[in-house]
N, C-alpha and C positions, 0 to 999 in steps of 0.2 A: 366745700364738702359735698354738696349735692352733685356737682359735676363728677367728682370722684366716684360716688355711689352709682351714678348712671353709667359711667365707664365700666365699672366692675360688673354691673348687671349685663351690659352688652358682651363683655368678655365671657361671663358665665353662660350666657345664651349660646355663644359661639362654641364653647367647650362642649355643651350638651349636644349641639348640632353635630359636631365632628365625631363625638362618641357614637352617636346613632349611625352616622355614615360608615364608621369603621365596622360596627356590628353588622350593618347591611352588607358591606363588602365581604366580610368573612362568610356570611350566609351565601352570597352570590358566588363566591369562589367554589363552594361545594357543589353548586349546580351548573357551573358555567359550560361544561361539556354537553350536558343534557339540553341546556338552553340553546346552544349553538345547533345541535342536531335537530331539535324541534323547529327552530327558526328556519333552517335550511329546508326541512321537509315541508314546512308551511308554504314557503315561497316557490319551491321547485315543483312540488307535487300537488299541493292543494289549491293552487291558483285557478284551476279549472272548475272548482266547485263553488256553490254559493256560500255565503257567510255561515249559515246554520250547519251545512254539511261540513264545512271546514272545521268549525268548532267541535262538532261531534267526532270527526276523525282524529283531530288533534287530541281530544280528551281520551279517546280509545287508545291511541298510541302511547300516550303518557301513562295511563293506568294499567293497560294490559301488557305493554312491552317494556318501555323504558324504566318504569318505576321498579320493576323486578331486577333490573340490572344496574341502574345508576340512581343517584339521589336526584329527586325532582322537587320543584317548588309547586305548591298547590295553586298559587294565583298567577301562573305563567301566562303572559300575553305576548306573542311575538312582536306585535306593533310597539309595545312599550320597550321591548328589548332593542329594536333597531332605531327608535327615535331618540334613545339615549346615546349620545356620541361615543361614550366609553363602551357601552354595550355593543354598538355596531363594530367598532374596531376590534373588540374582543372576538366577536363572531368571525370577522375576516381572518384574524390571527389563528383561531382554532380551526377554521375550515382549511386554511393553508397548511397548518400543522398536520391535520388528518390526512391531507393529500401528499404530505411530505415535500411540500414546495417551500424553499427558503426564499426569504426576501431581504 
């Protein structure tokens, strides 16, 4: 009986984890284009600046330009975006799609 309860607890924990992942995925889907644009800008344009200047310019772009046009996330960090394998592949896909390159 104890083994059954512990198994059910593990399954319940997994269900909660995947529900959170689905919610996060839905939220990420809304901001994926903005995330890709900010990440591309960060690495293509901002690499010449120091970290403080990068963060300031990134915040300025996000609040003064992109937020008025596209949905943005408040806690965006390009390093988090590219270190996540799914985020990295999504970035590549979106950049190719923006340039109208098929793969």
